[in-house]
GUPADREN-261200 format. One record per residue (C-alpha): residue in three letters; x, y, z. Coordinates in steps of 0.1 Angstrom, whole numbers, plus 5000, padded with zeros to 4 digits. Layout:
% GUPADREN-261200
ALAXYZ...
END
This chain:
% GUPADREN-261200
MET432220176037GLU433319986007TYR436820106010LEU437120006048PRO438919666040PHE441519836018ILE442520066046ILE442519786072GLY444119586047GLY447119856041LEU447119906079GLY447719526084ILE451019516059VAL452719816078LEU452019676112ALA453719326092VAL456619556078LEU457019696114PHE456919376131ILE459519206108MET461719486109GLN461919456147ARG462319066147GLN465619136120ARG466919406144LYS467019186176LYS468318886154THR471119116142ASP471919236178GLU472218876186VAL475018796160LEU476319136152PRO480219086158PRO482119376176PRO482219666161ASP485119766134PHE485520126134GLY488120086106GLN490320366098PRO489520706119ILE487820956097ASP489121296096TYR485721506100THR487821826093ASN488721686059PRO486321906035ASP486521666008ILE484321436026LYS480621596028GLU477521406041PRO474721326015GLU472321656010THR469521555983LEU466821345995GLY467021085965THR470421025980ARG469620956015ILE466620736000ARG469420545979ASN471420516011ALA468720396031PRO468420046044MET465919806027ALA463319806054ALA463220206052LYS462820196013VAL459719916018LEU458220116046LEU458520476024GLY456820265998VAL454020116018ALA453220486030LEU453020625997VAL450720355986LEU448620386019LEU448720796011ILE447520755973GLY444920505984THR443320746013ILE443221055988ILE441420845963VAL439020715992LEU438421076002VAL437621175969ASN435320915962ILE433520965994LEU433221355990GLN432221335954PRO428621425952THR427021085939SER425721175900GLN422321155898PRO420321095861PRO419421395844LEU415621435852THR413321385818PRO411021655816THR407421585817PRO405921695780GLU402921935786PRO399621785777ALA398221875744SER395422145748ILE393522375724THR392922725746GLU391523055738VAL388822965710SER386623215696ALA384223215665THR383023505648LEU380123555619SER382523725597ASN380023765569PRO376623605562THR377923305549ARG381323265568ILE382523185602LEU386223275616VAL386923035639GLN390423115659ALA392522925685ASN396022875702THR397522525709ASN400622345719MET400422065695PRO402822055671GLY402722245632GLY400922055604THR398321875633GLN394921855618VAL391922025638THR388622005631ALA385622245637GLN382022175646LEU379322395647LEU376522305675GLU373022415678ASP372222375716GLY374622145718GLN373721885690PRO375521915655PHE374522175628ALA375022075592TRP375422455585PHE378822475567THR380322265541PRO382221985553GLU385422055533THR385822365549ALA385722235585THR389322145587GLY392322335593THR396022325602VAL398322405633ALA400822655622GLY403122855648GLY400622775677LYS398022915661ILE394622745648GLN392422925621ILE389322785602ASN386922935579LEU383722775580SER381822825544LYS378122805547ASN376722525525PRO373922635502SER371522425516ALA372122445552PRO369122475576THR368022815585PRO369522895622SER367123025652LYS367423345670ASN366123095702LYS368622885701ALA372322885715TYR375322815690THR378522725696ILE382022585677ALA383722305692LEU387522205681SER388821865680ALA392321715669ALA394321365673GLY397321435697ALA400621295689ASP399820965711GLY396320925696ALA394621085724GLN391621275715VAL392421675723SER389321875724ALA388722235737ASP385522375755ALA383122485730ALA383322865724THR380123095718LEU379523215684THR379523595679VAL377023715657PRO377524085647GLN374524285646ILE374824415611TYR374424045603SER372223915624ASN369223915601ASP371023755573PHE372423495594TYR368823415610ALA367223505579SER364923695598ALA361923765574THR359824085577THR355824065571PRO355524235537THR353024525538PRO349824445518LYS350024715488PRO346824925482THR344524835454ALA343125165437LYS339125145436PRO337025285407THR336225565429ALA339625675437THR340926005438VAL343726175421LYS345426195456ALA344725805459THR346125715428ALA349425955436VAL349825685466VAL349625395445SER352025545420ALA354425605449THR354025235461ALA354825125429THR358025305429THR359725005452ALA358024705431PRO360724535413THR360424405378PRO361824065365THR364924105340ALA366723835328THR370523795340SER372323575313THR375423435330LEU376623305362THR379823505377GLY382123565405THR384623785419VAL388523705416ARG389623835452ASN393423735449GLY395023645416GLY396223295404ASN396723075377VAL394022975352ARG394722585346ASP394022315314GLN392822055347PRO391322105380ASN394522035401PHE397622185406ASN399621985379GLY397622125353LYS399122345325VAL398922735334LEU396922895303ASP396623215320GLN396723445348ASN393323595368ASN393723935386ALA392424045419PHE389024245415GLU388324055377VAL385023935372VAL384723585356THR381823375337LEU381323045358ILE380622745336GLU381322435357LYS382822335393SER384822005399LYS382821725419ASP384921795454GLY383822205447VAL387522315452TRP387922425413TYR385622645391LYS386022595351MET385322975341THR386123215311ASN387923525322PRO387523895308ARG390223815281GLY388623505267THR390923225286THR388722935293GLY390222695320TRP390222615358PHE390622835391SER390922765425ALA387422825446SER389422975475LEU390423255456LEU387123355439THR384223515460VAL380923375446ALA377823405463PRO375923075478GLU373123095455VAL375023175426ALA377322855438ALA374522625439LYS373622685403VAL376822615391PRO376622265372VAL379321995384GLU381521875362GLY379921585338SER376421695346ALA373521845329PRO374122245317ALA373122485346PRO369122565351GLU367922845333PRO369223185346THR366623335377MET365523685372GLU366723975390PRO364324285402THR365024635388PRO363024905400ALA360225025382PRO359425345368THR358225645393ALA355225835383SER357326095368GLY358725835346ASN362225845358THR364125555369PRO365725545404PRO369425505409PRO370625155418THR370625055454PRO374425035467ALA375924665478SER374324705519THR373424535546GLY370024725554SER370625065547GLN374525045555LEU377025085526THR379624765527GLY382624635513TYR384624325511VAL387924265528TRP389824085498ASN393224095519GLY393424115558GLY395324445574ASN395824715599LEU392524865614ARG394225265622THR393025575640ALA393625765612PRO394225725572SER398125695575THR400325425581GLN401925595608SER398825575631ASP398225355658VAL396825055651VAL393124955667ASP392424625653GLN392824365623ASN390324315593ASN390623955583ALA390323835549GLY386623745538GLU385123995562THR382524225554VAL382924555568VAL380424885570LEU381925185554VAL381225495571ALA383525745554LYS386525785530SER389625995528ALA389526285503ASP392126105480GLY390225785483ALA392825575494TRP391325485528TYR388125425539LYS386625475576VAL384925115586THR383324915614ASN384224575613PRO382124275624ARG383724295659GLY382424645663LYS385824805658THR385925155640GLY389025305621TRP390925335589PHE391425105564SER393325095532ALA391225085500SER393724865482LEU392624595507VAL389124615507ARG386424565472VAL384024795472ASP381724845439ALA381725175418GLY378225295426VAL378825265463ALA382225385462GLU380425705450GLN378025735479VAL380325725505PRO380926065521VAL384126205526GLY384726255561GLN387926335584
END
């Protein structure tokens, strides 16, 4: 014990004082003169009182007694200090929590429409961390998407990346496995990656994604000896034969309103605003593909963010790059040929196969009934294509099936449906 020397030293001092007092007493006994009692004291005198307070007694005590009392007090205080230090628990340095290693978990990848893959995941990495997605075909990189769409940012522990199809992308094969891998650089510079997630391709997009081609049925050729009945068959087949007509402009649809600027950047002067669902004419695009120069329905020409437009991949491929040669001659779009009766059949609505579809321009809840008070079944994400099953009597809701196979009611204000398609959606419960 580190205080033991002090205790021993204190006891030594006490013993020394007692020894000195004993020697002094013996010496006093040797030379002490006969006691002189002096005048007799009358103890019956009430004016004479014995000392009553402790302070008075200490003041009147011999010097040796005072010294002994002081030493005792010092020893008492020292003993208390020693006991307090012995009984007090030894302070431990605060434990520094071991930081949880950075990770990316619960990765999911779904084809939200034939030209876009929605990638979502959870992470414990800080907000603002850049995360990169990679599409793999049988474990090897597959260049299906545009590189600038392969990066996302962590926000609130969530990762969301929308991979957009490259117009010149190779065609996926049904015989191969497609997965999505995510990676990022951790705070210490170490590479953080997640297990590859299998790409989910909904059945309604399977043919478009894998570009399954059907073998064309040969058209019957009328023989010189063909009967009237045979002619009727030929005429019926001809009703589906397309006749080319010219399309004069390349267009895109505004899926979310925004500013029209005089330069392809956010520092450009604002010339006008495009509104959701407006159709604009595409003139050219910036070299990085982030902006389109376009003319809106009010005749204003300027630059508009590509992230706010819906442009078909085949149209985007034809829009010339800023400063390059003019756009190539417009392609021919098929229109139905007249039937045997001479009438032109009604236009075919936008669809996937034989299904009527709509485009989700803003995400929202999928509900069990056409009311905001009903239970939530799922969420539709912006950019997804949904199958239209029915519509409410007032037209404010559509009953839809999303890419994850969930069916429910979705607000008509959040989905873009062509007028011709909307007319053909039946009213349902």
